[in-house]
Residue, then its C-alpha position, 0 to 999 in steps of 0.5 A: x540504467x538511469x540512476x536519476x531520482x525521479x522524486x527530485x525531478x524538475x519534470x512535474x510528470x515524473x515527480x507526479x508519477x512517483x507520488x501517484x505510485x506511493x499513493x497507490x501502494x499506500x492504498x493497497x496496503x490499507x485495503x489489505x489490512x481492511x480485508x485481512x482484519x475480519x479473517x484474522x479475527x475469525x481465525x484466532x477467535x473462532x476456536x474459543x467459541x466452539 
């Protein structure tokens, strides 16, 4: 297994791939939070309005 850290690679394709994966992960987390917020608000507030 290669233990080279691609973040510090001199190959711009490797370093760029890592940066792209980080951006995709951050975007997925942001989307999950945006989608979960209305559901969690409904779950926790709905019993008080019945």
